[in-house]
C-alpha positions in Angstrom: -15.8 -3.9 -13.0 -19.5 -3.1 -12.4 -19.6 -5.0 -9.1 -16.4 -3.3 -7.9 -17.8 0.1 -8.8 -21.1 -0.7 -7.0 -19.1 -1.9 -4.0 -17.0 1.3 -3.9 -20.2 3.4 -4.3 -21.8 1.5 -1.4 -18.7 2.1 0.8 -18.7 5.7 -0.1 -22.4 6.1 0.8 -21.8 4.4 4.2 -19.0 6.9 4.8 -21.3 9.8 3.9 -24.0 8.5 6.3 -21.4 8.1 9.1 -19.8 11.5 8.7 -22.3 13.7 6.9 -20.7 17.1 6.3 -17.9 18.8 4.4 -15.4 16.2 5.3 -17.6 13.4 3.9 -18.3 15.4 0.7 -14.5 16.0 0.3 -13.9 12.3 0.8 -16.6 11.4 -1.8 -15.1 13.8 -4.3 -11.6 12.3 -3.7 -13.0 8.8 -4.2 -14.6 9.7 -7.5 -11.4 11.4 -8.7 -9.4 8.3 -7.7 -11.8 6.0 -9.5 -11.7 8.1 -12.7 -7.9 8.1 -12.5 -7.9 4.3 -12.3 -10.1 4.0 -15.4 -7.7 6.1 -17.5 
């Protein structure tokens, strides 16, 4: 689970670097919410 989370975080950071701005922030928030939903 830790490796999966680290990988998802890495992918999210790559997306943020590629598209820095409101769209990237919205995408990161959506990814975090999706991850939290999976853990429940």
